[in-house]
N, C-alpha and C positions, 0 to 999 in steps of 0.2 A: 502683652501688648506690643505692637509693631513700633519701631523708633517712630515712624510717621503718624502715631496716634496722637492727637492733639486734643487739648482741654481747656475750654473757657468757662469761667465762672462769672455770672451776672449777679452782681450786687443791688438789689432795688428793680422791683417787678412792676413799677408804674405805668403810666402811659410812655414814655421814653424807654424804659428798658423791656417791656414787653413788645413794644415794635422793635427794639433792637433784635430780640430773640426770634422774632419772626423773620426779619431780614437776614439773619445768620442762617435759619432754616431754609429759606428760599434759595440762597446761594450757596448751599451745600458746605458750609465752613465749620471746621472742627467736627471730630468724631464724637466729642462729649462735649454737652452743654449742661451745666448746673445752675441752678437759679435760688438765690439766698433772698430771702424778703422777711421782715418782721412779722407780715402776714403769711404764714407759711401755706395755710388752706388757699389763697391766692396763688401763690406759686405752684403748689400742687395742680391746681385747676388748670393753669396755664401749661404746665408740662404735658397733662394729658389732652389738651387741645393741640399742644403744637406737634405731639407726635402723631397725631393723625393726619398731619401734612406730609411727613417724612416718606410715605408711600410714592408720592409724586415727586419728590425732591432728592433725597439722599438718606440711607440709613443713617440713624443718628440714636446715641444714649443721651436721654434729657429727664432729668430729674430735679426735684427740689431738694435742697440740702442746707446744711449749717455750714459755717465759717470753717471747719476743719477740712472740708472738701477741697479748700485751696492749697493745700501742702503740695500736691503734684501737677496744680494747674500752669498751663502755658502763660494765660492771660486772665488778669481779673479787671473786669470792665465794671466802674462804679458810676450808678446813674441815680442811687438813693440819694435824698435830701428833701428838705421843704421845698415845694414849688413856687415858683415866681407868680404872684397874684396880680390882678389888673391894677396898674398904677403903681406897681411897686418895681424900683430897679433891681437888677442883679446884685450891686453891692449893698444892697440893704438887706439881703440875705445871709450875709457873713457870719454873724454870732451864732445864730442857731444852726447853720450848717456846718461849722467849724467842730461844734459840740458832737454834731451826729458823725462826721467824717472820723473824729478820734475813736469813736464806739465801733465805728467800722474796720478801721485801718489796725488798730492793736489786735484783735482776735485774728486778723489775716496774716500778719507777721508772725504771730504765736504758733501758727499752724505749720509753719516751715515754708511758706510760699516763697520762690526765688524766681518768679517770671516777670512780666511786664505789667503795671498798672496803666489803665486807661481810664481817665477821669471825665465825666461829662456833667456831674452836679454843678450848680450854679451858686456862686459866682465862681465860673470854672477856673479862671486864673488865680485866683487866692486860694481855693480848695485844692488845686494841683500842688502848688507850693507845700501847703499844709499836709498833703499827703507824702510829698518827698521828705519833708522835715520830720513827720510821725513815723513813717517806716524806716528813715535811715537809708533808704535804698540809693544806688548810684542816679544822678540825675537824669542819665539818658534812658533809665527804666522806668521813668514816670513821664506819660504823656498827658495831654489832654486833647479834647476835642477842639478847644482852641478856637479859631477862626475859620474852620473848614465849612461850618453852615454860612456863615456871613458871606466867605468867598463865594459858596454855591449860589447865593442869593445876587450877588453882583454880576456875576457871569450871567444868569438868566436876565437879569434887567438890561445888561448890554446886548444880549443876543436879541432880545426883543426890539431893543433900539435900532440895531445895525442889521437886522433879518439874518442871521445866522445860527448855526446850531451851538447851543451853549457850551458843549464838549470842545468846540473849536475856539473860545475864547481864554485866553491865559490871562487872569486878572486876579490880584489877591486883596483881601480885606486883611488888615494887620491891627497888631498891638492888643489892646483889652478885646475880649468877647463882650461888647456892652457899649455904654454910651460914649467912649473916647475914641473907639476904633476909627479906621480911615481908610479910605482907598487908595493904594499904590498905583495910581494912574500912570507914571512917568516909566513905570516899566512893563506896564499891560500891553498885551498883543493879541491880534486877531490873525490866525493864520500866518503868523510870524512877521507881521506888520505892526508898527507901533500902533497903538490905539489911538494916540492923540493925533497922530497923522490921519487916520481914518476920520477921525472926529471932525478935524478940519476941512477933509473933504466933503463931508456930508453936513457942513455948517451946523455941527454941534458944538455949541459953546462950553466953556469950563462952566459956566453957572449952570448948565444943565446937566452936567457930569457930577458937580456936586449936590445936586437935587437927587440924583439917582444914590448917591453916597448917603445921605440923609434918610432917602425912603429904606435903603438896606439896614440901615442902623436902627430903624424903628419898625421894620417888618415884623419882628416877634411881639410887640405890643400890638400891632393891627390883628395878628393871629390870636393871640390871648384874649383879647377883646371880643372877639367873634365866637371862640370855640373854648377858651378856657386855658389852653396850652399849646406848645408846639411840640411835636414828637415824630412826625414821620420823617423830616427833613434831617433832623439831628441824629436819628437813629441809622438812617442810610448812612450818614457820615462816620459815624462809629463803624458801622460794618466795614467800609471801605478801610479804614485806618488798620482794623482787626485782620482785614485780608493782608493788608501789606505787611503785618507782624507775622502772622500765621505762616504766609509763604514765601517770607524772607525775600520781599521783592524790590527792597532799595528804592521804591516809589517816593516821589516827592511829591509831598502834600502839605497844604497849609495847617500846623497844627499848634498846640500850646507847647512852646519849648522852654528850657531854662536859659537864661541870658547870662553870660560871662564876657561880657564887652561887646557884644554884637550891639550895632546901629548906636554904640555910645552909653549902652546901657549897662552900668557895673552893678546894680542892685541884683540880689539874689532872687529873682522873680521869673515868672513864667508869661510869656507874651506871644499873641498869634505871629508866626511866619513860617515861610514853607523850610520844610526839613527833609532830610532823607529818612525814610521808615523802614526799618528790617527787623528780624528777628531779636535783635538785641534792644529794639526801642528805636532810638534816635541816634543814628549814626552819625549825623552832620548837619548842622545848620545852613540853609541857603540864605547868606546875607543879601537880601535886594538892595541895589542903589536906590537911594530916596533923592528927592528933589528938595528944596527949602521948606516948601509947605509940609511935606509928609514928614520931614525930620523933625520939625516943630510939634506936629501931631504924636510923634512917636515919643518925643521927650516928655510931653504932657501927660501921656497916657501912662508911661512906665514911672512918672513921679505919684501919679495919683494912685495907681495900683500898689507900689511900695510902701506908700502910706498906711493904706488899709491893711494891707497884709501884716506890717509891723504891729500895727494897733491891734488887729484881730489876734494874731499869735500870742501878744503880751497877753491879753484878756483870756485866752485859752490855758496859759502858763499859770496865771493869777488864780484861775478856778481850780487847779489841780491840788 
C-alpha cells in the first residue's frame, strides 16, 4: 500500500450509514471502505451495490467486515444506534444507545484502532462523550457531527429569506444537536456583512429570526413525521467532515467538540461549535463571541447535557 492509501470503516449500515457510504463513493473519498453491521447480509448487499457505482466515480475497495478490520483504519464513522421515533426526543434515546455504543467501541479499541472516531448516532453529544470515555482516546480524536446539519438548515433558511446562495451565508447553530440548540446570530454574516445589519435593512425583525431558529430546531421532527427518518442531510455533513480529516484540510466546520473552558463551560462534555478539523481530528476550537441571549442559551444547553451525560454514564457503569 502507498502511504496515501486511506481506509474508512463505517459502523452501522442503516439509512444514515448507507447514505454516507454512497456520498463517500460519489465524492471519491478513501481508497478502502469497510462496512460493519449487525445485519451482515445487508452490509454485503450494500457493498455489491456500491461497487457498481465505482466505474463512474473512482476505483474503490468496498467490502463488508467485522470489527477487527478497524485495526489499520484512518477513520471509524459510527452511525449505528436505535433510531429516533416520531414524537421521541434525541435525549430520550440515551440509555439504549449508550449500551449499543459500548458494544461497538470495545471491540474497535481491542482491534488496535488508532485513528479518528466520527460519531453521528443520537443523542450525538452524549454518545460522543461516551465514545471518548469508553475508548480512552485523546479528546481531539473523537468528534461528532454536532450541529453541522443544524447549521446547514439555518444557512438554507436564511438564504431563502435574503435570496442568496446558502454557501455565502456564514451562520452557526450551536450547543446541543437537539432541543436546546440556538442560532448564533450576533456573529453571523452574509458576504462578510453582519447578518443583523442585513436583517435591519430588509425590515426583518428579531422575532422573525427567532422563528427561523425554532423552525431549524424542529425541522428533524418535520422530516421524521413525513418520511420516518432523516439521512441525506446528515450523511452529507459526515462526508464533508470525513473529507476534512482524510485530506488534512484544517477546515473550519461546526462539529461536536469537547469543552475545556470555552464559552465558560467547564463540564467535560461535547457541544456544537466551529472547530478546525484536520487529520488529527480537532486541531482547535473556534470560540465564537456570543451576545447575552446566546450565552444564556449556551449555559442552559451545557447544563442540560452535562446532567444527562452524568446520569447516563452512571447507569452504564452500574450495569457493568
